[in-house]
TORGUGU-630916 format. One record per residue (C-alpha): residue number from 1; residue in three letters; x, y, z. Coordinates in steps of 0.2 Angstrom, whole numbers, plus 5000, padded with zeros to 4 digits. Example, Ala and Ser with C-alpha at 12.3 -4.5 7.8 and 13.67 -1.06 7.14 Angstrom:
BEGIN
<site num="1" residu="ALA" X="5062" Y="4978" Z="5039"/>
<site num="2" residu="SER" X="5068" Y="4995" Z="5036"/>
END
This chain:
BEGIN
<site num="1" residu="VAL" X="5006" Y="4948" Z="5053"/>
<site num="2" residu="ASP" X="5018" Y="4958" Z="5042"/>
<site num="3" residu="VAL" X="5037" Y="4958" Z="5045"/>
<site num="4" residu="GLU" X="5048" Y="4968" Z="5033"/>
<site num="5" residu="PRO" X="5064" Y="4974" Z="5042"/>
<site num="6" residu="ALA" X="5074" Y="4987" Z="5033"/>
<site num="7" residu="SER" X="5091" Y="4980" Z="5038"/>
<site num="8" residu="THR" X="5100" Y="4965" Z="5045"/>
<site num="9" residu="VAL" X="5092" Y="4954" Z="5059"/>
<site num="10" residu="HIS" X="5102" Y="4943" Z="5070"/>
<site num="11" residu="GLY" X="5094" Y="4933" Z="5084"/>
<site num="12" residu="GLY" X="5102" Y="4923" Z="5097"/>
<site num="13" residu="THR" X="5089" Y="4909" Z="5094"/>
<site num="14" residu="ILE" X="5077" Y="4914" Z="5080"/>
<site num="15" residu="GLY" X="5081" Y="4928" Z="5067"/>
<site num="16" residu="ILE" X="5062" Y="4932" Z="5063"/>
<site num="17" residu="ASP" X="5048" Y="4923" Z="5071"/>
<site num="18" residu="ALA" X="5031" Y="4928" Z="5063"/>
<site num="19" residu="GLU" X="5016" Y="4918" Z="5069"/>
<site num="20" residu="THR" X="4997" Y="4919" Z="5069"/>
<site num="21" residu="THR" X="4982" Y="4908" Z="5072"/>
<site num="22" residu="GLY" X="4965" Y="4907" Z="5064"/>
<site num="23" residu="THR" X="4963" Y="4914" Z="5047"/>
<site num="24" residu="GLY" X="4976" Y="4928" Z="5049"/>
<site num="25" residu="THR" X="4990" Y="4929" Z="5035"/>
<site num="26" residu="VAL" X="5009" Y="4930" Z="5038"/>
<site num="27" residu="THR" X="5020" Y="4939" Z="5026"/>
<site num="28" residu="VAL" X="5039" Y="4941" Z="5028"/>
<site num="29" residu="VAL" X="5050" Y="4951" Z="5017"/>
<site num="30" residu="ALA" X="5069" Y="4951" Z="5020"/>
<site num="31" residu="HIS" X="5079" Y="4964" Z="5011"/>
<site num="32" residu="ASP" X="5095" Y="4960" Z="5020"/>
<site num="33" residu="ASP" X="5104" Y="4946" Z="5030"/>
<site num="34" residu="ILE" X="5093" Y="4936" Z="5043"/>
<site num="35" residu="THR" X="5102" Y="4925" Z="5055"/>
<site num="36" residu="GLY" X="5096" Y="4913" Z="5069"/>
<site num="37" residu="ASP" X="5111" Y="4907" Z="5080"/>
<site num="38" residu="THR" X="5103" Y="4892" Z="5087"/>
<site num="39" residu="ASP" X="5086" Y="4890" Z="5078"/>
<site num="40" residu="ASP" X="5078" Y="4896" Z="5062"/>
<site num="41" residu="GLY" X="5083" Y="4910" Z="5052"/>
<site num="42" residu="ILE" X="5065" Y="4914" Z="5047"/>
<site num="43" residu="ARG" X="5050" Y="4905" Z="5055"/>
<site num="44" residu="ALA" X="5033" Y="4908" Z="5049"/>
<site num="45" residu="ARG" X="5017" Y="4899" Z="5056"/>
<site num="46" residu="SER" X="4999" Y="4900" Z="5053"/>
<site num="47" residu="VAL" X="4983" Y="4889" Z="5054"/>
<site num="48" residu="ASP" X="4971" Y="4893" Z="5039"/>
<site num="49" residu="GLY" X="4979" Y="4909" Z="5034"/>
<site num="50" residu="ASP" X="4992" Y="4910" Z="5019"/>
<site num="51" residu="ILE" X="5010" Y="4912" Z="5022"/>
<site num="52" residu="ASN" X="5021" Y="4922" Z="5010"/>
<site num="53" residu="VAL" X="5040" Y="4923" Z="5013"/>
<site num="54" residu="THR" X="5051" Y="4933" Z="5001"/>
<site num="55" residu="THR" X="5070" Y="4936" Z="5002"/>
<site num="56" residu="ASP" X="5080" Y="4947" Z="4991"/>
<site num="57" residu="VAL" X="5095" Y="4944" Z="4979"/>
<site num="58" residu="GLY" X="5111" Y="4948" Z="4989"/>
<site num="59" residu="ALA" X="5104" Y="4943" Z="5006"/>
<site num="60" residu="THR" X="5108" Y="4928" Z="5016"/>
<site num="61" residu="VAL" X="5096" Y="4918" Z="5027"/>
<site num="62" residu="THR" X="5105" Y="4907" Z="5040"/>
<site num="63" residu="GLY" X="5097" Y="4895" Z="5052"/>
<site num="64" residu="ASP" X="5108" Y="4887" Z="5066"/>
<site num="65" residu="ALA" X="5122" Y="4898" Z="5063"/>
<site num="66" residu="LEU" X="5132" Y="4891" Z="5078"/>
<site num="67" residu="HIS" X="5129" Y="4873" Z="5072"/>
<site num="68" residu="THR" X="5120" Y="4867" Z="5087"/>
<site num="69" residu="GLY" X="5111" Y="4854" Z="5077"/>
<site num="70" residu="SER" X="5094" Y="4862" Z="5076"/>
<site num="71" residu="GLY" X="5087" Y="4877" Z="5065"/>
<site num="72" residu="ASP" X="5081" Y="4879" Z="5048"/>
<site num="73" residu="GLY" X="5085" Y="4892" Z="5036"/>
<site num="74" residu="ILE" X="5067" Y="4896" Z="5032"/>
<site num="75" residu="ASP" X="5053" Y="4886" Z="5041"/>
<site num="76" residu="ALA" X="5036" Y="4890" Z="5035"/>
<site num="77" residu="ARG" X="5021" Y="4879" Z="5040"/>
<site num="78" residu="ALA" X="5002" Y="4881" Z="5040"/>
<site num="79" residu="SER" X="4993" Y="4868" Z="5051"/>
<site num="80" residu="GLY" X="4977" Y="4870" Z="5042"/>
<site num="81" residu="ALA" X="4971" Y="4876" Z="5025"/>
<site num="82" residu="GLY" X="4984" Y="4890" Z="5023"/>
<site num="83" residu="ASN" X="4994" Y="4891" Z="5007"/>
<site num="84" residu="VAL" X="5012" Y="4892" Z="5009"/>
<site num="85" residu="ARG" X="5023" Y="4902" Z="4997"/>
<site num="86" residu="VAL" X="5042" Y="4904" Z="4998"/>
<site num="87" residu="LEU" X="5051" Y="4915" Z="4985"/>
<site num="88" residu="ALA" X="5070" Y="4913" Z="4990"/>
<site num="89" residu="ASN" X="5080" Y="4925" Z="4979"/>
<site num="90" residu="SER" X="5094" Y="4924" Z="4993"/>
<site num="91" residu="ASN" X="5106" Y="4911" Z="4998"/>
<site num="92" residu="VAL" X="5098" Y="4900" Z="5012"/>
<site num="93" residu="SER" X="5106" Y="4887" Z="5023"/>
<site num="94" residu="GLY" X="5100" Y="4878" Z="5038"/>
<site num="95" residu="ASP" X="5094" Y="4861" Z="5044"/>
<site num="96" residu="PRO" X="5085" Y="4859" Z="5031"/>
<site num="97" residu="GLY" X="5088" Y="4874" Z="5021"/>
<site num="98" residu="ILE" X="5070" Y="4877" Z="5017"/>
<site num="99" residu="ILE" X="5056" Y="4867" Z="5025"/>
<site num="100" residu="MET" X="5037" Y="4871" Z="5021"/>
<site num="101" residu="THR" X="5022" Y="4861" Z="5024"/>
<site num="102" residu="SER" X="5003" Y="4864" Z="5024"/>
<site num="103" residu="ALA" X="4989" Y="4852" Z="5030"/>
<site num="104" residu="THR" X="4977" Y="4856" Z="5015"/>
<site num="105" residu="GLY" X="4984" Y="4871" Z="5006"/>
<site num="106" residu="TYR" X="4996" Y="4872" Z="4992"/>
<site num="107" residu="VAL" X="5015" Y="4872" Z="4995"/>
<site num="108" residu="TRP" X="5026" Y="4882" Z="4983"/>
<site num="109" residu="ALA" X="5045" Y="4885" Z="4985"/>
<site num="110" residu="THR" X="5055" Y="4894" Z="4972"/>
<site num="111" residu="ALA" X="5074" Y="4893" Z="4976"/>
<site num="112" residu="ASN" X="5083" Y="4906" Z="4965"/>
<site num="113" residu="GLY" X="5098" Y="4907" Z="4976"/>
<site num="114" residu="THR" X="5109" Y="4894" Z="4983"/>
<site num="115" residu="THR" X="5100" Y="4883" Z="4996"/>
<site num="116" residu="THR" X="5110" Y="4871" Z="5007"/>
<site num="117" residu="GLY" X="5103" Y="4860" Z="5021"/>
<site num="118" residu="LEU" X="5112" Y="4849" Z="5033"/>
<site num="119" residu="LEU" X="5097" Y="4837" Z="5030"/>
<site num="120" residu="GLU" X="5086" Y="4841" Z="5015"/>
<site num="121" residu="GLY" X="5090" Y="4856" Z="5004"/>
<site num="122" residu="VAL" X="5072" Y="4859" Z="5001"/>
<site num="123" residu="TYR" X="5058" Y="4850" Z="5010"/>
<site num="124" residu="ALA" X="5040" Y="4853" Z="5004"/>
<site num="125" residu="GLU" X="5025" Y="4843" Z="5009"/>
<site num="126" residu="VAL" X="5006" Y="4843" Z="5009"/>
<site num="127" residu="THR" X="5003" Y="4833" Z="5025"/>
<site num="128" residu="SER" X="4984" Y="4829" Z="5026"/>
<site num="129" residu="PRO" X="4976" Y="4815" Z="5016"/>
<site num="130" residu="ALA" X="4960" Y="4826" Z="5016"/>
<site num="131" residu="ALA" X="4969" Y="4839" Z="5004"/>
<site num="132" residu="THR" X="4960" Y="4841" Z="4988"/>
<site num="133" residu="SER" X="4968" Y="4842" Z="4970"/>
<site num="134" residu="ALA" X="4970" Y="4861" Z="4972"/>
<site num="135" residu="ALA" X="4983" Y="4858" Z="4986"/>
<site num="136" residu="TYR" X="4998" Y="4855" Z="4975"/>
<site num="137" residu="VAL" X="5017" Y="4854" Z="4979"/>
<site num="138" residu="LEU" X="5029" Y="4863" Z="4968"/>
<site num="139" residu="VAL" X="5047" Y="4866" Z="4970"/>
<site num="140" residu="ASP" X="5056" Y="4876" Z="4956"/>
<site num="141" residu="GLY" X="5069" Y="4890" Z="4954"/>
<site num="142" residu="THR" X="5086" Y="4893" Z="4946"/>
<site num="143" residu="GLY" X="5097" Y="4891" Z="4961"/>
<site num="144" residu="ASN" X="5107" Y="4876" Z="4965"/>
<site num="145" residu="ILE" X="5100" Y="4865" Z="4980"/>
<site num="146" residu="THR" X="5111" Y="4854" Z="4990"/>
<site num="147" residu="GLY" X="5106" Y="4843" Z="5005"/>
<site num="148" residu="GLY" X="5117" Y="4833" Z="5017"/>
<site num="149" residu="THR" X="5104" Y="4819" Z="5014"/>
<site num="150" residu="THR" X="5092" Y="4823" Z="5000"/>
<site num="151" residu="GLY" X="5093" Y="4838" Z="4989"/>
<site num="152" residu="VAL" X="5074" Y="4840" Z="4986"/>
<site num="153" residu="TYR" X="5060" Y="4831" Z="4995"/>
<site num="154" residu="ALA" X="5043" Y="4835" Z="4988"/>
<site num="155" residu="SER" X="5028" Y="4825" Z="4994"/>
<site num="156" residu="ASN" X="5009" Y="4826" Z="4993"/>
<site num="157" residu="LEU" X="4999" Y="4815" Z="5005"/>
<site num="158" residu="GLY" X="4982" Y="4822" Z="4997"/>
<site num="159" residu="ALA" X="4975" Y="4822" Z="4980"/>
<site num="160" residu="GLY" X="4986" Y="4835" Z="4973"/>
<site num="161" residu="ASP" X="5000" Y="4834" Z="4961"/>
<site num="162" residu="THR" X="5019" Y="4835" Z="4965"/>
<site num="163" residu="THR" X="5031" Y="4844" Z="4953"/>
<site num="164" residu="VAL" X="5049" Y="4847" Z="4954"/>
<site num="165" residu="SER" X="5056" Y="4859" Z="4940"/>
<site num="166" residu="GLY" X="5067" Y="4873" Z="4937"/>
<site num="167" residu="SER" X="5085" Y="4874" Z="4931"/>
<site num="168" residu="GLY" X="5097" Y="4873" Z="4945"/>
<site num="169" residu="ASN" X="5108" Y="4858" Z="4950"/>
<site num="170" residu="THR" X="5102" Y="4847" Z="4964"/>
<site num="171" residu="GLU" X="5112" Y="4836" Z="4975"/>
<site num="172" residu="GLY" X="5109" Y="4824" Z="4989"/>
<site num="173" residu="ASP" X="5125" Y="4820" Z="4998"/>
<site num="174" residu="ALA" X="5119" Y="4804" Z="5008"/>
<site num="175" residu="GLY" X="5102" Y="4800" Z="4999"/>
<site num="176" residu="ASP" X="5093" Y="4805" Z="4983"/>
<site num="177" residu="GLY" X="5095" Y="4820" Z="4973"/>
<site num="178" residu="ILE" X="5076" Y="4822" Z="4971"/>
<site num="179" residu="ASP" X="5062" Y="4813" Z="4980"/>
<site num="180" residu="ALA" X="5045" Y="4817" Z="4972"/>
<site num="181" residu="PHE" X="5030" Y="4808" Z="4979"/>
<site num="182" residu="SER" X="5011" Y="4808" Z="4978"/>
<site num="183" residu="VAL" X="4997" Y="4798" Z="4985"/>
<site num="184" residu="ALA" X="4983" Y="4801" Z="4972"/>
<site num="185" residu="GLY" X="4990" Y="4815" Z="4961"/>
<site num="186" residu="ASN" X="5002" Y="4815" Z="4947"/>
<site num="187" residu="VAL" X="5021" Y="4817" Z="4949"/>
<site num="188" residu="LEU" X="5032" Y="4827" Z="4937"/>
<site num="189" residu="VAL" X="5051" Y="4830" Z="4938"/>
<site num="190" residu="ASN" X="5058" Y="4841" Z="4924"/>
<site num="191" residu="ARG" X="5072" Y="4850" Z="4932"/>
<site num="192" residu="THR" X="5085" Y="4854" Z="4919"/>
<site num="193" residu="GLY" X="5100" Y="4855" Z="4929"/>
<site num="194" residu="THR" X="5112" Y="4841" Z="4935"/>
<site num="195" residu="VAL" X="5104" Y="4829" Z="4947"/>
<site num="196" residu="SER" X="5115" Y="4818" Z="4958"/>
<site num="197" residu="GLY" X="5112" Y="4807" Z="4973"/>
<site num="198" residu="SER" X="5123" Y="4795" Z="4983"/>
<site num="199" residu="VAL" X="5108" Y="4783" Z="4982"/>
<site num="200" residu="ASN" X="5096" Y="4788" Z="4968"/>
<site num="201" residu="GLY" X="5098" Y="4802" Z="4957"/>
<site num="202" residu="ILE" X="5079" Y="4804" Z="4956"/>
<site num="203" residu="HIS" X="5066" Y="4794" Z="4965"/>
<site num="204" residu="ALA" X="5048" Y="4798" Z="4959"/>
<site num="205" residu="ALA" X="5032" Y="4788" Z="4963"/>
<site num="206" residu="SER" X="5013" Y="4789" Z="4965"/>
<site num="207" residu="THR" X="5006" Y="4776" Z="4976"/>
<site num="208" residu="GLY" X="4988" Y="4779" Z="4971"/>
<site num="209" residu="GLY" X="4989" Y="4777" Z="4952"/>
<site num="210" residu="GLY" X="4994" Y="4795" Z="4947"/>
<site num="211" residu="ASN" X="5005" Y="4797" Z="4932"/>
<site num="212" residu="VAL" X="5023" Y="4799" Z="4935"/>
<site num="213" residu="THR" X="5034" Y="4808" Z="4922"/>
<site num="214" residu="VAL" X="5052" Y="4812" Z="4922"/>
<site num="215" residu="THR" X="5057" Y="4822" Z="4907"/>
<site num="216" residu="GLY" X="5070" Y="4836" Z="4901"/>
<site num="217" residu="VAL" X="5081" Y="4833" Z="4916"/>
<site num="218" residu="GLY" X="5100" Y="4836" Z="4915"/>
<site num="219" residu="ASN" X="5113" Y="4823" Z="4918"/>
<site num="220" residu="THR" X="5108" Y="4812" Z="4932"/>
<site num="221" residu="SER" X="5118" Y="4800" Z="4943"/>
<site num="222" residu="GLY" X="5116" Y="4789" Z="4958"/>
<site num="223" residu="THR" X="5122" Y="4772" Z="4964"/>
<site num="224" residu="THR" X="5105" Y="4763" Z="4961"/>
END
């Protein structure tokens, strides 16, 4: 499934809905504004096929534009082995701003525009304990990320590493600025912008003995 509209897309529910089953891939390229009034701005779904979502500088992707309480800016999920890649050069907003998951593939979000979520700004997770070390979680980019709860939530339930890097500022209005977790893999947080949370600035942990490293981070603040 390949979707590349030449101009603005405005949906009464979802802006763009691109889905496939089996090993088919999903590619969405947005050159202009994408809006979903009561649901996701961009929705991409697969099973074992890879997902690639790219948005251009100057565009805006908006989920839940009418503020009904449901709708992500970019929602990209593979329920099987598909890798999920989001390159957001545009501004993105929704609930969360960007959410992306894979069961056993890697998950990589680059947020170069401003990303804002009613809940998380960016939510990225490998969801299956069966995922190998090749199934990493990476959140990076140069844009600012703000979440109504958590700024960046990055979690790996498999054997892969979790990394939160880049240079933008990160803010969690009612939670942590950055949550970075793994079960068996390593955790690295080296985001150079300011990180702030109403609870923790940064909460990083590996429950299975992986190395946890926080380095090169900008000014960090939290209440605990």
